[in-house]
Each structure stands twice: as C-alpha cells, then as structure tokens.
N, C-alpha and C positions, 0 to 999 in steps of 0.2 A: 461549625458546619459539619454535615456528614460528608463522607467521601463522594457520594453522588452529587451533592450540592456543590462541592468544591470543583469537581470536573465540569459540571454543567456551567458553572460560573466562568471557568477558564475558557471553555469553547464558545462562550458568548462574548469573549474578549473583554471580560471584566475582571475585577480584582477579588479573589477569594480571601479567606482568612490567612491561608498560607499557601506555599508553593505545592501543587500536586505533582505526583510522579507516576510513571508507568514504564513498562518495557514494550518494545515493538513486537509483541507476541513472543512467547517462550518457544525456543527451538527444541525439537525433540531430542537432538543430540545433547544439549545442555541439561535438559531435564533428566535424561538417562545417565549421563556421565557424572554430573555433579550433585544431583538431587535425588538419586535413587529411584528414578522412574516416576516422580510426581507428575500430576497433570497441572494445567495452568491455574486452576483454582487452588490447589494445594501449595503451589509455588508462591502465589501471592500471599496466602495465609502464613506460610513459613517465614517470609521476610517481613510480615506485618505491613504490607503495602495495600492501599486501597486498590481493588481489582479493576483492570480494564480488560475485559474478556473479549476475545475474538471468536465470533460464531457466525456462520453463514446460515441463511434460511434454506429450506429445501425447495429446489426448483423442479416442478413437475411438468413432464413433456407429453405431447400427444404421441401415441404409439405409431401412428402413420408417419409422422416426421422422423421418428427413430428408425423405422423400417427403411427409409430412404437414406439413412446415414449409418451404414453397417460397419461397425468398428471391429477390427481384428488386430490383436497385439501379438507380435512374434518375438519371443525371447531370443536375443542374439548372443547371449552368454556374457562372460566377464573377461575383461582384458587383463593384461599383466599387472596393472596398477590397482586391480580390484574394483574397477568401475563397471557397473552393470549396464548393458546396452540392450535396446529393444527397438523394434520397428512397428509403427502403427499404420495399417492399411485401411483406408476408408473407402468402401464401395458405395457409389451413388448410381441412380438411374442413367446418368450421363457421363460417367467416368470415375476414375480412381484417383484418390489423393494419398500421398505417402509422407510420413514424417519419421525421422530417426532421432532418438534421444538417448541420454545416458544419465546416470546418477551415481553419487557416492554417499558416504554416511552424513555428509553435510548438506548437499544440495543436488539439484538436477539441472541439465542444460540440453539445448536442442542442437543437434548436429546437422540435420537436414530439415528445412522448414516445409510446412505442409503446402504453402502456396509458392509456386516457382515462376509463374507467369500470369498474364491476364486471363488466359483460358481457365487456369486453376481457380483464379479468384471468382470467376463467374459460376463455376461449379460450387465452390464454397458458399458464395452468396445465396445461391438458389436452395441449397439443401442443408446447410448447417442448422441443426434444430435450435430453436429458442423456446423457453418455457411458455406454456399456455396459462400457468398460474403459479403462485408462490405461496408456500406454507411457512408462516412465521413462527410456528410452534417452538422450534429450537431456540430462537432468539428470545421469545417471551419467557421460556423456561429459564434461560440463563439470567435474565433480568430479575425473575422471581428469586432465583437461587442466591444472588448477591445482594438483593434488596437495596437498602440505602447506602451500601458501602462503595458502589462504583458504577461504571457504565459498560455498555456492550457496543462494540464497534466491529466493522469489517469492510471489505469491498462488497459491492452489491452484485450485479451480474456483469460479467465481462468475458473477453476471449483471451485472457492472459494477464493483462494489467488493467488499470482502472479507467483509462481514457482511450479513444480511438487510435490516436497516433502511437501511443505506447504499446497497445495490444498488437497492432499490425506490425510495427517495426521490430519489436523484440520477441514476439511469440508466433507470428504467422508468416512473415515474409523475409525477415532478416534486416538488421540495422543498416549495414552498408548499402544493401540493395534499395532500401526505403529512402535513404538520403539521396542516392543517385536519382531515384524516380522523382523526387521533389524538383530536381533541375531538368531532367530529361523528359519527363512526362507529368508535369504538375496537374494537368486536367484529370488524368487518370487517378492520381493520388487523392485529389479532392473527391472524386467519385467514390473511391474506396472508403475514405474516412466518413463521408456522408452515409454510405451504405451501412457501415458498422454502427454509426451513431443511431441510425433509424432503428436497427434491431435493439440496441440498448434502451432507447426511449419506449419502444413497445413493451419491453419487460418491466420497465418502471411503471408504466400505465397499468399493466396487468397485475402488478404486485399490490396495488392499493396503498394504504398507509404503510410507510416504512417504519418498522419497529426498532431498527438500529438507532442508537443515540447519535452515532457519527458514522458517516460513510467515507471511505477512502477512494479517491480518484487519482488520476495522474499516473506516475511511474517514473523510474529512473531514466528511461530513454528520452524523456523530455528535458533533462538537466542540461545546463549550459556547458558542462564538460562533454556532452554528446552532440547537441545541435546548437546552432547559433540563435540568438534572440530573434533574428529575422525569420528563420524557419519556424521557431516557436510561435511567433505572432501569426504566421500564415496557416500553419498546419496543426497547431494545438488550440490556440485561443478561441477561434469561432466555434469549434465543436465542444470545447469545455464549457463555454458560456451556456449553450443549449442544454447540455447534460446537467449542469449544476442547477439551472432554473427548474428543470423537471424534478430533480431530487428534493429541492426546497419545497416545491408544491406538494410533494408526497410526504412532507413532514419531518425531514431530518436535516442535520447540519453536515457540512462537507469539509474534509481536510484534503488538501492537494499534496501528493507525495512527489518530491524530487529528492533523490538520494545521491546527488552529486553537486555540481556547481549550481548555485541559485542567485548569487548577488546580481548578475546582469538581468535577471528575470523577475525581480521582486515586484516592480510596478506592473508588469504584464500579468503576473499571478493575481495581483490585487484587482485586476480588471476582469478576471474570468468568472467571478461569482462565488468562488470558494470562500468559506468562512475562516479557514486556517491553512497553514503551510507546515509541512514536515519534510525531511527529517533534520533540517538545519545542520547539515553535516560539516564539521570543522575541517580545517586543512589536514590535520593528522589522520583523518579517515578518508582522505581523497576528495573532499569537498572544498568549499571556499567561504563557508559562512562566518561572518562577523556578526554575532547575535546583537550586539549593542547597536551596530550600524543598521541592521535590518529593522530593529525596533524603532530607530529614529525615522527611517524612510517609510515603512508601511505598518508599523505597530498599531496604528489607530484603525487600520482596515482589516488586519489579519491576526488571529491568534497563532501561536507557534507550538510545535511539539518536537522535542528532540534536543540536539545540541551537545549531548554528552559524549565524549570520546571514550567508547568502551574499551578500546585497546589500551589506551594510556591509563584509564581508571580501573576497570574491572580486571583486565588480563595482566597488565604490567605494573599496576599501582599498589597502593596500600591504603588503609583507612584514612590516614592523615591527608594523603594526596587527594583521595576521593572527596573528602570534606571540603578541601580548598577549591576543587573544581566545581562542586555544587554551588558554593557561595558566589563564585565568580559569575556563573550563569544566572543565578538569581539577581545579582546586581545589574546584569545587562538588560533585564526586563522588570524594571521597578514598578510598573503599573499593572502587573498581572497579565492575563491573557496568555499564559505560558504554562505548558506541562513539560517538565524536564523528563527526558527519556534518553536512553542510549540511541545514538543516531543509526537506527536500523537494527537488523538482527545481530545477535552475538552467539558465539559457540563456546567460548572459553572465559574463565574468570573465577577467582576465589570468591566463594559465597560470602566470606567475611567482608569483602569490598562492597558487595551489594547491600549487605546490612548497614555498612557505613554510609552508603548512598541514601538509604531510607532514613537513617537517623539524622543525617545532615539536613535533608529536605524538611523534616519536622521543625527545624529551627529557623527556617526561612519564612518568616511571617511578613505580612504587609502592614 
C-alpha cells in the first residue's frame, strides 16, 4: 500500500497492510529546538514517516461584515516570567467586546474571555463575521505536494475548537462559567450552542466540497475529565450529530477530539456520527484510555488515532522502550482502524526515539 492508501484504509475503520503513524501536528517549538527549524513536510521526510499534513483553507469574508467587527490589538508588554500579554478590543455598531490573552514559547491562553454575559453574546452573535466563501487552494496544493504518500487534515471552521460546546466553553465564555450556565440557565446555553452551530453549518454549506481528507471536531473541553457524561449527552451530542452529518454530506470524514478522559463517553461518541476518535490519551498523560477495552466496546464503530504516551516514550524513554510501547498499542487494535500517534502535541523528545517509533511501526503488520 502507499501511505495515502494506508491512512485512508485506517480512517475507513478497515485493516491496512501495516500500522500507520502520525504526529498530532508538529509544534513550532519542537521543530526549532530539535530539528533546526524544519517545516512539517521536512520533519516527516526526515523521520521517514508517511505525512499527515495539517493545512487550513482560506476563509474569505465580506468587507461590510469586517467593518462591523473592528479589531484592535494592544500590546500589554511582558511579565516577569517572560509571558507576552495583549488585549483585543472589538468595536461593533452596538458595543465593544474585550479579550485579554497571553502566550509563551509553548502555547497561548485566555485571561479574560470575550463574552462575559448574555448581552455580550447577543453582540457577538449579531456581528462576528463568518466567511462568505472558502478557497481550498492551500489544501489542494498540500495534497498535490505529498501525492500518494499521505493525507491532509485539519479543523474546518470554528470559533476556537471543533464543536459548539468546546468553542464556547474554552475560547469564548470560560469553562467554569459554561458549566454553571448548564445548571443555572440551560435554556440560554442551548440557545448559545444552536446559534454557534447555525454559523458553522452556514460555512460548511458555503464551502462546497471539502477537500480535507479528515476534519477534526470536538475538543478537550468535552472530555470526561472536564464534564460529566450527562452534560456531554445534553450539550455536546445533539449539536455534534448535526455538524457531522453536514461534514459527511460535504465529502469528508470526521475524527472527534477528546484529549482527556474518554472511557465513560465511548458509546456517546459512537452515536454522534463521527468516523473516529482521538487522542486516546493514556493515564500517564492525564487521560484514562484503555485502548484494548475501547477497541472491544466501540472498535467496530470508530477508528482511533493516538494512544502513545509521548512523555514516557519520546521525552523520557529510549529506543527499546519506544519499540515495546508501539507493539503493545498495535496488539490492542488487532483488526486495524488505528493510527498510532502521540496523544496530542509534544514539545520535547530525543529525535532518536521518534526514529525508533517509526521503525517499530513498520514492523507492525496485519
């Protein structure tokens, strides 16, 4: 099989010739620190991995919509720990929205969320721009560049993460505030999620045929280490079902991202219309995944991506240990439908351990 055939077979939940592997996008810090500034194409080539390239399309907006959403970014300087802070002020015809955020060399985070109350949400809902069309040129070019060696995937259009609950709670309103709203004002929360979904569905419709081989939805804020299965069932499941249906009709497959606890949610994810589930985070990385048990329970309904403990393997391991970890995960999914991958992003690790990861995967035949 070619690399592309191998990946497409796995995401169809079937058995390829051997176990495919990827990383959950290369972090700029790792590329610069360990690989001399390579880009994602060069990194895959360096390690001899079949590429899974992360590329977004270009979203094109109406100038009138942008004029009603005037964005001003104010640099707030650097704190004593070296973190860069900034404030984003958004002026609309009916009021101002404010967000504060910060970043370091690894990641960024929100300090003050853009939506603070129901009034803010109404302003956001009315004026936040959504694309009027989608240009797939960047995705098509990436697919041409890698040819039959791999696939191209990414999130599609969202407001922070891949599904309405995750975007609102983790990027727009705040997680604790969102959970409390589920109990204190559930009607409003459903109104919010339906409004976000409506915007996402419009962009899916406007985008026509989706050129990505795989679209990522969900997000860590839906994990069972964050919300209960009952909240997931009420505030994630119905909106994910509709979004996934639209994505399928637009010609792509869907992988649902939960980067924390998943075991209490397996059957619910299997109902939401996704084709697969990631990141299958093991206990050593803060999750609860038992890949063998997940295979037994929903392996006939979902393919899996992830499962590899990058801290234990890449950062603190050695080639022999990495090899053993790969074989154990391969044995947990004996019927295919599995892409082994570090369970989410990683920033540290001896390149020799990644080479051992790739070499071991080649030996995992079906």
